[in-house]
RODO-2510 file (C-alpha; in nm, 4 decimals, decimal comma):
residues 441
     n   res          X          Y          Z
     1     m     4,0093    -9,8796     3,0526
     2     p     4,1899   -10,1107     2,7996
     3     e     4,1854    -9,9971     2,4449
     4     k     4,0074   -10,3059     2,3132
     5     f     3,6951   -10,2058     2,5140
     6     d     3,7122    -9,8532     2,3895
     7     i     3,7165    -9,9661     2,0256
     8     i     3,3775   -10,1501     2,0886
     9     y     3,2143    -9,8365     2,2065
    10     h     3,3756    -9,6154     1,9313
    11     e     3,1675    -9,8050     1,6818
    12     f     2,8677    -9,6107     1,8183
    13     v     3,0244    -9,2644     1,7500
    14     d     2,9913    -9,1321     1,3994
    15     e     3,0193    -8,7525     1,3581
    16     n     2,9529    -8,7855     0,9877
    17     y     2,6120    -8,9430     1,0416
    18     k     2,3115    -8,7425     0,9291
    19     p     1,9965    -8,8357     1,1090
    20     s     1,7040    -8,9525     0,9023
    21     g     1,3511    -8,8168     0,9328
    22     t     1,2496    -9,1370     1,1231
    23     d     1,5237    -9,1337     1,3784
    24     l     1,4456    -9,0564     1,7476
    25     i     1,7024    -8,8156     1,8736
    26     v     1,8047    -8,7728     2,2381
    27     v     2,0197    -8,4834     2,3605
    28     f     2,2383    -8,5891     2,6592
    29     r     2,4470    -8,3815     2,8793
    30     v     2,7514    -8,6021     2,9541
    31     t     3,0240    -8,5599     3,2190
    32     p     3,2827    -8,8270     3,1583
    33     a     3,4515    -8,9899     3,4627
    34     k     3,8158    -8,9129     3,5250
    35     g     4,0364    -9,0702     3,2558
    36     i     3,7481    -9,1305     3,0141
    37     s     3,7348    -8,9352     2,6924
    38     i     3,4127    -8,7914     2,5612
    39     y     3,4257    -9,0267     2,2629
    40     d     3,4446    -9,3278     2,5057
    41     a     3,1667    -9,1821     2,7158
    42     a     2,9392    -9,0954     2,4230
    43     g     2,9987    -9,4346     2,2677
    44     r     2,9005    -9,6107     2,5920
    45     v     2,5776    -9,4022     2,6207
    46     a     2,4735    -9,4914     2,2604
    47     a     2,5845    -9,8537     2,2942
    48     e     2,4234    -9,9324     2,6279
    49     s     2,0941    -9,7657     2,5284
    50     s     2,0636    -9,9609     2,1953
    51     v     2,2450   -10,2817     2,0990
    52     g     2,5893   -10,2573     2,2553
    53     t     2,7537   -10,4463     2,5367
    54     w     3,0829   -10,4428     2,7144
    55     t     3,2812   -10,6965     2,5114
    56     t     3,3135   -10,8429     2,1532
    57     l     3,0619   -11,1063     2,0670
    58     s     3,1059   -11,4318     1,8827
    59     v     2,7499   -11,4030     1,7515
    60     k     2,5594   -11,0956     1,6464
    61     p     2,1926   -11,0630     1,5543
    62     s     2,1127   -10,9988     1,1933
    63     l     1,9766   -10,6496     1,2752
    64     f     2,2821   -10,5375     1,4786
    65     e     2,4164   -10,2822     1,2359
    66     k     2,0742   -10,1516     1,1453
    67     l     1,9755   -10,0905     1,5090
    68     k     2,2977    -9,9295     1,6350
    69     a     2,2458    -9,5910     1,7857
    70     k     2,4929    -9,3339     1,6740
    71     a     2,6375    -9,0375     1,8714
    72     y     2,6654    -8,7970     1,5838
    73     r     2,7370    -8,4578     1,7394
    74     l     2,9510    -8,3569     2,0400
    75     h     2,9643    -8,0014     2,1908
    76     d     3,2003    -7,8939     2,4658
    77     l     3,0246    -7,6878     2,7262
    78     g     3,3597    -7,5890     2,8744
    79     d     3,2836    -7,7083     3,2348
    80     g     3,3776    -8,0688     3,2034
    81     s     3,0527    -8,1677     3,0542
    82     w     2,9399    -8,2058     2,6870
    83     l     2,6205    -8,2139     2,4901
    84     v     2,5881    -8,5322     2,2982
    85     w     2,3320    -8,5914     2,0281
    86     v     2,2365    -8,9531     1,9736
    87     a     2,0181    -9,0840     1,6901
    88     y     1,8205    -9,3981     1,7472
    89     p     1,6552    -9,6069     1,4699
    90     l     1,2786    -9,6011     1,5312
    91     e     1,2690    -9,9812     1,5129
    92     l     1,4434    -9,9933     1,8516
    93     f     1,1209    -9,8967     2,0256
    94     e     0,7953   -10,0681     2,0817
    95     e     0,4915    -9,8891     1,9444
    96     g     0,3006    -9,6811     2,1906
    97     s     0,5083    -9,7635     2,4905
    98     i     0,6697    -9,4866     2,7024
    99     p     0,7864    -9,7502     2,9591
   100     n     0,9912    -9,9142     2,6786
   101     l     1,1311    -9,5760     2,5615
   102     a     1,2233    -9,4910     2,9312
   103     s     1,3901    -9,8237     2,9856
   104     s     1,5961    -9,7665     2,6840
   105     v     1,7137    -9,4033     2,6927
   106     l     1,6323    -9,3256     3,0585
   107     g     1,7459    -9,6597     3,1974
   108     n     2,0772    -9,8351     3,2870
   109     i     2,2918    -9,5801     3,1208
   110     f     2,2616    -9,3589     3,4342
   111     g     2,4670    -9,6056     3,6383
   112     m     2,7743    -9,6498     3,4243
   113     k     3,1009    -9,6055     3,6061
   114     a     3,2502    -9,4311     3,3004
   115     i     2,9965    -9,1442     3,3406
   116     e     3,0269    -8,9084     3,6236
   117     g     2,7058    -8,7320     3,5318
   118     l     2,4394    -8,7863     3,2686
   119     r     2,1320    -8,5776     3,2000
   120     v     1,8635    -8,6226     2,9307
   121     e     1,7985    -8,2724     2,8131
   122     d     1,5646    -8,3312     2,5116
   123     i     1,4068    -8,6109     2,3133
   124     v     1,2910    -8,5285     1,9568
   125     f     1,0126    -8,7628     1,8428
   126     p     0,9654    -8,8294     1,4624
   127     r     0,6117    -8,8027     1,3356
   128     e     0,5741    -9,1812     1,3056
   129     y     0,6501    -9,2147     1,6837
   130     i     0,4052    -8,9427     1,7801
   131     e     0,1287    -9,1105     1,5860
   132     w     0,1467    -9,4093     1,8168
   133     f     0,0014    -9,1985     2,0993
   134     p    -0,3296    -9,0300     2,1499
   135     g    -0,2106    -8,7090     2,3151
   136     p    -0,4596    -8,4869     2,5166
   137     q    -0,8248    -8,5853     2,4768
   138     h    -0,9469    -8,2358     2,5513
   139     g    -0,6523    -7,9957     2,5454
   140     v    -0,6701    -7,6290     2,6039
   141     t    -0,9896    -7,5681     2,3937
   142     g    -1,1582    -7,8664     2,5328
   143     v    -1,0990    -7,7726     2,9005
   144     r    -1,2223    -7,4271     2,8305
   145     e    -1,5327    -7,5734     2,6738
   146     i    -1,6031    -7,7919     2,9855
   147     l    -1,5801    -7,4820     3,2130
   148     k    -1,7280    -7,2318     2,9637
   149     i    -1,4375    -7,0001     3,0335
   150     r    -1,3146    -6,8150     2,7102
   151     d    -1,0571    -6,5493     2,7608
   152     r    -0,9148    -6,5547     3,1220
   153     p    -0,6874    -6,7909     3,3080
   154     i    -0,8538    -7,0864     3,4698
   155     l    -0,8308    -7,0879     3,8522
   156     a    -0,7844    -7,3752     4,0966
   157     t    -0,7328    -7,3916     4,4647
   158     v    -0,5998    -7,6655     4,6924
   159     p    -0,7630    -7,6444     5,0398
   160     k    -0,4551    -7,6050     5,2582
   161     p    -0,3094    -7,7597     5,4596
   162     k    -0,2650    -8,0636     5,2267
   163     l    -0,4100    -8,3138     5,4751
   164     g    -0,6314    -8,3180     5,7859
   165     y    -0,9825    -8,2318     5,6583
   166     t    -1,2675    -8,4694     5,7156
   167     p    -1,5076    -8,5123     5,4088
   168     e    -1,7556    -8,2696     5,5530
   169     e    -1,4921    -8,0067     5,6339
   170     y    -1,3503    -8,0424     5,2866
   171     g    -1,6854    -7,9961     5,1229
   172     k    -1,7518    -7,6888     5,3269
   173     i    -1,4210    -7,5211     5,2369
   174     a    -1,4688    -7,6289     4,8710
   175     y    -1,7967    -7,4513     4,8617
   176     e    -1,6436    -7,1308     5,0031
   177     i    -1,3705    -7,1519     4,7408
   178     l    -1,5944    -7,2141     4,4503
   179     v    -1,8784    -6,9568     4,5387
   180     g    -1,6065    -6,6992     4,5888
   181     g    -1,4962    -6,7264     4,2197
   182     v    -1,2441    -7,0067     4,1817
   183     d    -1,3278    -7,2569     3,9065
   184     l    -1,1738    -7,5849     4,0293
   185     v    -1,1102    -7,7390     4,3722
   186     k    -0,7940    -7,9497     4,3641
   187     d    -0,6723    -8,2301     4,5762
   188     d    -0,2978    -8,1984     4,6632
   189     e    -0,0603    -8,4788     4,5626
   190     n    -0,0706    -8,6790     4,8843
   191     f    -0,4356    -8,6600     4,9517
   192     a    -0,5626    -9,0067     4,8471
   193     g    -0,8100    -9,2163     5,0460
   194     q    -0,6736    -9,2017     5,3983
   195     k    -0,9145    -9,3318     5,6651
   196     f    -0,9857    -8,9879     5,8044
   197     c    -1,1109    -8,8804     5,4571
   198     r    -1,2011    -9,1702     5,2287
   199     f    -1,2000    -9,0881     4,8589
   200     e    -1,5680    -9,1454     4,7830
   201     a    -1,6921    -8,9621     5,0885
   202     r    -1,4750    -8,6576     4,9922
   203     l    -1,5922    -8,6841     4,6275
   204     r    -1,9556    -8,6861     4,7464
   205     e    -1,9191    -8,3717     4,9592
   206     v    -1,7247    -8,1809     4,7007
   207     m    -1,9895    -8,2651     4,4377
   208     k    -2,2534    -8,1242     4,6692
   209     a    -2,0494    -7,8165     4,7005
   210     i    -2,0174    -7,7878     4,3334
   211     d    -2,3866    -7,8203     4,2651
   212     k    -2,4626    -7,5530     4,5209
   213     a    -2,1964    -7,3094     4,3958
   214     e    -2,2989    -7,3517     4,0311
   215     k    -2,6607    -7,2637     4,1253
   216     e    -2,5593    -6,9611     4,3116
   217     t    -2,2979    -6,8220     4,0712
   218     g    -2,4274    -6,9447     3,7359
   219     e    -2,0690    -7,0575     3,6568
   220     r    -1,9381    -7,4135     3,5759
   221     k    -1,7233    -7,5675     3,8492
   222     g    -1,5145    -7,8780     3,8829
   223     y    -1,3026    -8,0912     4,1012
   224     l    -0,9467    -8,2122     4,0290
   225     a    -0,9995    -8,5359     4,2174
   226     n    -0,6760    -8,7245     4,2978
   227     v    -0,7256    -9,0810     4,1763
   228     t    -0,3663    -9,1808     4,2350
   229     a    -0,3644    -9,5305     4,3660
   230     n    -0,2942    -9,8895     4,2871
   231     i    -0,4266    -9,9790     3,9432
   232     k    -0,7490   -10,1544     4,0527
   233     e    -0,8277    -9,8866     4,2987
   234     m    -0,7408    -9,6170     4,0485
   235     e    -0,9887    -9,7760     3,8077
   236     k    -1,2592    -9,7552     4,0724
   237     r    -1,1941    -9,3970     4,1548
   238     i    -1,1998    -9,2887     3,7919
   239     k    -1,5407    -9,4629     3,7491
   240     l    -1,6658    -9,2987     4,0629
   241     v    -1,5677    -8,9591     3,9434
   242     a    -1,7545    -9,0106     3,6201
   243     d    -2,0592    -9,1534     3,8000
   244     y    -2,0735    -8,8488     4,0279
   245     g    -2,0896    -8,6249     3,7205
   246     n    -1,7437    -8,4658     3,7575
   247     q    -1,5401    -8,4177     3,4477
   248     f    -1,1876    -8,3983     3,5820
   249     i    -0,9447    -8,6401     3,7387
   250     m    -0,5977    -8,5681     3,8859
   251     i    -0,3162    -8,8133     3,8807
   252     d     0,0477    -8,8044     4,0178
   253     f     0,1721    -8,9539     3,6921
   254     l     0,5326    -8,9788     3,7895
   255     t     0,4574    -9,1778     4,1036
   256     v     0,2175    -9,4127     3,9422
   257     g     0,4259    -9,4557     3,6306
   258     w     0,3787    -9,4147     3,2495
   259     a     0,1959    -9,7433     3,2131
   260     a    -0,0604    -9,6453     3,4754
   261     l    -0,0974    -9,3086     3,3125
   262     h    -0,1554    -9,4787     2,9753
   263     h    -0,4312    -9,6890     3,1362
   264     a    -0,5817    -9,3804     3,3000
   265     r    -0,5898    -9,2041     2,9648
   266     e    -0,7804    -9,4851     2,8113
   267     l    -1,0393    -9,4888     3,0914
   268     a    -1,0589    -9,1009     3,0799
   269     e    -1,1517    -9,1218     2,7142
   270     e    -1,4215    -9,3797     2,7873
   271     y    -1,5682    -9,1529     3,0541
   272     k    -1,4929    -8,8268     2,8703
   273     l    -1,2742    -8,6947     3,1617
   274     a    -0,9904    -8,4343     3,1494
   275     i    -0,6633    -8,5418     3,3162
   276     h    -0,4784    -8,2978     3,5469
   277     g    -0,1152    -8,4019     3,5675
   278     h     0,0580    -8,3423     3,8969
   279     r     0,4398    -8,3720     3,8623
   280     a     0,5134    -8,4873     4,2258
   281     f     0,8535    -8,6597     4,2413
   282     h     0,9948    -8,4778     3,9329
   283     a     1,2542    -8,2823     4,1239
   284     a     1,4285    -8,5951     4,2426
   285     f     1,5638    -8,6224     3,8837
   286     t     1,5054    -8,2814     3,7143
   287     r     1,6733    -8,0511     3,9680
   288     n     2,0362    -8,1516     3,9247
   289     p     2,1627    -7,9732     3,6155
   290     r     2,4255    -8,2457     3,5517
   291     h     2,2377    -8,5673     3,6214
   292     g     1,8860    -8,6970     3,5637
   293     v     1,6085    -8,6004     3,3303
   294     s     1,4961    -8,2478     3,2481
   295     m     1,1525    -8,1131     3,3191
   296     f     1,1555    -8,0292     2,9495
   297     v     1,1528    -8,4001     2,8683
   298     i     0,8933    -8,4738     3,1302
   299     a     0,6648    -8,2164     2,9704
   300     k     0,7123    -8,3658     2,6266
   301     l     0,6294    -8,7142     2,7498
   302     g     0,3202    -8,5722     2,9344
   303     r     0,1849    -8,4232     2,6134
   304     l     0,2589    -8,7455     2,4237
   305     a     0,0862    -8,9540     2,6962
   306     g    -0,2338    -8,7470     2,6945
   307     l    -0,2363    -8,5109     2,9927
   308     d    -0,4820    -8,2127     2,9572
   309     h    -0,3172    -8,0023     3,2271
   310     l     0,0491    -8,0274     3,3475
   311     h     0,2272    -7,8304     3,6298
   312     i     0,5323    -7,6407     3,5081
   313     g     0,6082    -7,4183     3,7957
   314     t     0,6120    -7,0422     3,8233
   315     p     0,8315    -6,8107     3,6144
   316     g     1,0486    -6,6634     3,8856
   317     v     0,7584    -6,5839     4,1088
   318     g     0,6532    -6,8659     4,3442
   319     k     0,8190    -7,0797     4,6112
   320     m     0,9463    -7,3649     4,3807
   321     d     1,2804    -7,3558     4,2069
   322     a     1,2122    -7,2513     3,8433
   323     k     1,4110    -7,0358     3,6020
   324     t     1,1867    -6,7949     3,4142
   325     m     1,2943    -6,8796     3,0534
   326     e     1,2674    -7,2478     3,1285
   327     v     0,9142    -7,2198     3,2521
   328     i     0,8124    -7,0078     2,9531
   329     d     0,9703    -7,2726     2,7229
   330     y     0,7667    -7,5427     2,9048
   331     a     0,4456    -7,3560     2,8367
   332     r     0,5390    -7,3062     2,4682
   333     l     0,6259    -7,6766     2,4379
   334     l     0,2941    -7,7710     2,5703
   335     r     0,0807    -7,5282     2,3724
   336     e     0,2462    -7,4786     2,0389
   337     p     0,1851    -7,7053     1,7356
   338     v     0,5576    -7,6829     1,6468
   339     f     0,7996    -7,5857     1,9152
   340     k     1,0980    -7,3933     1,7887
   341     p     1,3837    -7,3234     2,0273
   342     r     1,5035    -6,9647     2,0970
   343     e     1,8050    -6,8500     1,8954
   344     d     2,0298    -6,8631     2,2006
   345     d     1,9083    -7,2245     2,2991
   346     i     2,1727    -7,4634     2,1968
   347     i     2,0281    -7,7573     2,3804
   348     h     1,6723    -7,8164     2,2462
   349     m     1,5572    -7,8958     1,8990
   350     e     1,2584    -7,8215     1,6946
   351     q     0,9565    -8,0537     1,7715
   352     d     0,6586    -8,0792     1,5290
   353     w     0,3755    -8,2248     1,7419
   354     a     0,2033    -8,3837     1,4300
   355     g    -0,1365    -8,2452     1,5238
   356     l    -0,1442    -8,3509     1,8939
   357     k    -0,3660    -8,1192     2,0936
   358     p    -0,2001    -7,8605     2,3272
   359     v    -0,1813    -7,9126     2,7001
   360     l    -0,2964    -7,6419     2,9483
   361     p     0,0076    -7,5361     3,1537
   362     v    -0,0318    -7,5173     3,5292
   363     s     0,1476    -7,2487     3,7307
   364     s     0,1516    -7,3074     4,1025
   365     g     0,3533    -7,2705     4,4206
   366     g     0,3416    -6,9677     4,6363
   367     l     0,0966    -6,7668     4,4303
   368     h    -0,1413    -6,5066     4,5758
   369     p    -0,3389    -6,2122     4,4299
   370     g    -0,0377    -5,9737     4,4574
   371     n     0,2042    -6,1743     4,2465
   372     l    -0,0229    -6,3113     3,9610
   373     q     0,0518    -6,0344     3,7178
   374     p     0,4118    -6,1347     3,6279
   375     v     0,2897    -6,4919     3,5771
   376     i     0,0185    -6,3899     3,3280
   377     e     0,2543    -6,1463     3,1571
   378     k     0,4965    -6,4162     3,0981
   379     l     0,2743    -6,7222     3,0310
   380     g    -0,0434    -6,5499     2,8854
   381     a    -0,4045    -6,6264     2,9585
   382     d    -0,4026    -6,9878     2,8390
   383     v    -0,2804    -7,1098     3,1749
   384     l    -0,4310    -7,2696     3,4919
   385     l    -0,3363    -7,0778     3,8001
   386     q    -0,3298    -7,2919     4,1113
   387     v    -0,3553    -7,0610     4,4164
   388     g    -0,3700    -7,2497     4,7425
   389     g    -0,2339    -7,0641     5,0430
   390     g    -0,3017    -6,7374     4,8592
   391     v    -0,6764    -6,8188     4,8911
   392     i    -0,7049    -7,0120     5,2116
   393     g    -0,4748    -6,7739     5,3890
   394     h    -0,6823    -6,4614     5,3151
   395     p    -0,7432    -6,2743     5,6386
   396     d    -1,1187    -6,2792     5,5784
   397     g    -1,1412    -6,6494     5,4876
   398     p    -1,1410    -6,8659     5,1670
   399     r    -1,4440    -6,7110     5,0079
   400     a    -1,2902    -6,3664     5,0281
   401     g    -0,9519    -6,5160     4,9149
   402     a    -1,1154    -6,6595     4,6030
   403     a    -1,2876    -6,3274     4,5331
   404     a    -0,9487    -6,1513     4,5629
   405     v    -0,7939    -6,3760     4,3108
   406     r    -1,0778    -6,3131     4,0619
   407     q    -1,0513    -5,9398     4,1244
   408     a    -0,6764    -5,9499     4,0678
   409     i    -0,7322    -6,1367     3,7385
   410     d    -0,9931    -5,8835     3,6271
   411     a    -0,7546    -5,5883     3,7090
   412     i    -0,4637    -5,7557     3,5213
   413     l    -0,6591    -5,8304     3,2078
   414     r    -0,8113    -5,4768     3,2137
   415     g    -0,4714    -5,3194     3,2551
   416     i    -0,5596    -5,1586     3,5900
   417     p    -0,2871    -5,1486     3,8531
   418     l    -0,3780    -5,3849     4,1457
   419     d    -0,3340    -5,1132     4,4072
   420     e    -0,5776    -4,8856     4,2099
   421     y    -0,8334    -5,1683     4,1622
   422     a    -0,8144    -5,2461     4,5320
   423     k    -0,9493    -4,9175     4,6318
   424     e    -1,2965    -5,0299     4,5346
   425     h    -1,2535    -5,4108     4,5989
   426     r    -1,2189    -5,4965     4,9621
   427     e    -1,1161    -5,8536     4,9218
   428     l    -0,8205    -5,7602     4,6949
   429     a    -0,7262    -5,4714     4,9235
   430     r    -0,7097    -5,7080     5,2183
   431     a    -0,4969    -5,9580     5,0360
   432     l    -0,2504    -5,6921     4,9368
   433     e    -0,2393    -5,5669     5,3052
   434     k    -0,1253    -5,9157     5,4062
   435     w     0,0990    -6,0191     5,1126
   436     g     0,1687    -5,7077     4,9089
   437     h     0,3470    -5,8153     4,5969
   438     v     0,5962    -6,0463     4,7765
   439     r     0,7411    -6,3545     4,5997
   440     p     0,7701    -6,6471     4,8513
   441     v     1,1053    -6,8242     4,8912
***
């Protein structure tokens, strides 16, 4: 590219710059296109995501210099890609708007020809930015209070398969799951209001199951009802959930978008509902290590936006792709008041959450009674374990599957080997006969 264009972008690279306490910092992984230097590439990223453009201008706004983003640190990863730290003046962003933030630092920059690969690895929010957002309404403690569960993991089950149940069938299997010992019945991500199982009819049947199971077990139960829909329909469904006396909603927050999640968070506060965040669609942009947006960033935005639960995967146990240390870091990021990266972590930065409540991490995907122990060992008891096929697939049915999961949790927390505990607990024994301690692939 001609040098005169490079000079324009070099204005946005300043390795002597020291970020202020109000700067928003984004850590990019940048792979320059062939023939493009890292300085050119970093300058383009900073420019195009703030106040830059491709050519010199005859007129500049009065705030141009003040609002320039600055790429202030470059680190060679040795594989053709670089880590680039870019500081953004806080004034670049509209108050309380994740869509505006995403349009800026997760926007057009991904399509630049000078960049072969671009991945947003971290965003560090200054305190003032965090204070524009509500964060979780209930958080870990609030969700535990709703369910009256103190010291063990919270348990949820999706009636598998994902689709195909009529409302009556769904209510029947929900009852079996709940009475067996699971705390929450959960819709899967694509179970909405299809004509074979309309939303309100399903909600009605599940609430009947909850009432019956609560009376028989003496335990609190709940329903993670998927309200994902067009905005007006989502509003109706959230109100229906509250009217039926349920205290949870589930939303596919990446498919409905950040603005819809913000609206759902406002309604959830009005109705005192906790929000279960399903991350459907995330792997489309989190899975490629050289291009897209990291799950670390999605988790941060989820806490900022006000999710009470958020799926983070399983630490090297389940069927989904998840590296153990990454999943552990997601859990820490969601729960800790100040996230501090591990000593060997050169990518992420410290994040003070400025008092936002913690989010309950959700571990799911291929879990069953025989492989829960490593999940709890790595993530602790402040976690929601979503066991679907590992309950529904039990050889003696869903009620026995739910009981087996509770028995496994009891054994793990008491420090008793599962095989030993299974000698006096038939449901667990039968689960181990079928699955052993296998980790699905």
